[in-house]
N, C-alpha and C positions, 0 to 999 in steps of 0.2 A: 171698772166697767159699770155700766148702768144696769139696774135690775131689769130682768126680762128673760125671754127664751132665746137660746142660741143653738145653732147647729155647728158641730165640730167635725172637721174633715181632715184626715192626714193627707198632706199634699206631696210629701217626700219622705220615703222610708230611709232609715240609716243603712249604710252599706251592709250587705249580707242579710237583709231582712225583707220580707214581703211587704208591699204597700197595702195598708188596710183600706179597702174601698168602702167601708161602712160609713154611714152618717150617724153621728151621735148627738142626741138632744140633751141640753143641760139648762137648768133653770137657775138664774142668779137672783137671790133675794136680797133686799136692802140689809146691810150690816152683817151679812153672813158670807162665809167662804164656801164657794161651790167647788167640789172636787170631782174630777173625772179621771179615773185610772184605767189605762189601756195597756195591753201587752202586745209587743211585736212578735211575730212568728219568724224564726230564723229560716232562711232558704235552705233547701237540701243541696247535697253535693255528692260527688263520687270521684275517686281517684283510681285510675287503672294503671297497673304496672306490668309491663311486658318483659319477661326474663327468659334467658336461655335455659333449656331443661337440664343441661349437663353442668355448665359453668355457673349458673345462677346469676350471670351478669345481665344488666339491662340491655334491651335491644332498641336502637334508635330508628326512627323513620317508618314505623309500622303504621299503616292506615287502618282506621276503624270508623265505622258509621254507627250512629245512634239513631234508633227507630222508636217511635211510640208504639203502643200495643196494637194500633191499627195499621202499622206498617209505614207510617209517614216518616220520612227522613227528617231528623231533628238537627243533624249536622255531621260533618266529616272532620275527623281529628287525627293527629299524628303524634306518636310518642316522641318525647324530647330526648336529649342526650342521656338522661337518667332512665329512659324507658317508660316515662310517666306521661299520662294525660290527666290533667285536672279539668274535669268537665265544668262548664260555666255554672255559677251558683244561681243564675236566673232560670234554670230549668225547673219547672214545677215538680213538686213531690209526686211520686207515682212510680209505676212499673214501666221499664223500658227494655229493649233488646239492643245489645252491642254485638256487632259482627265485624270480624277482621276482614278487610276487603283488599289489602295488599300486604303481603309478607315482606320482611326484609330479605335482602339477597342472601342466599344460602340456607333459607328456612322454608319449611312447608307452610302453606296457608292453612290456618285453622278455620275451617268452614262451618263449625258449629256455633250458632248464635248463643250468646249468654244472656239470660234474663237477669236484670238487676233492678233494685228498687231504691229510689231516692227518697230519703226521709228528711222532713224539715228539721233543721237544727242539728244534723249530724253529718259527718264526712265519712261515707262508706269507703271501704278499700276493697278493690278487686284485683287479684293477681292472675295474670295469664301466663302460662308456661308454654314456651315455643318448642315443638319437636324439631329435631334436625333431620 
């Protein structure tokens, strides 16, 4: 590279990491190595597991809605065959509410919303036990 001032911008983040929107300035001097060291911030995530209160077996097909703290719906999700929902990793870190909106056949609807927090760089686990 020729000597001079340069702007460095991250155009694509690695999978599982936030895109850094900052613009970094760096000066390249003749005969010298210019170094710019940046750290990527991992995206947050959460895993919900829905189980039977008696058998402790997973429950398939339970519908949950994810809300931000202002009540805006962030998405509708369903438990898989293992009773699990892995929420997308592109959800920004922060506090959210998860509410069961449709119970599996033979189960009561849990109408109490759960407040959860997504942390950057960690996979939180939340287990929901279903009353019969």
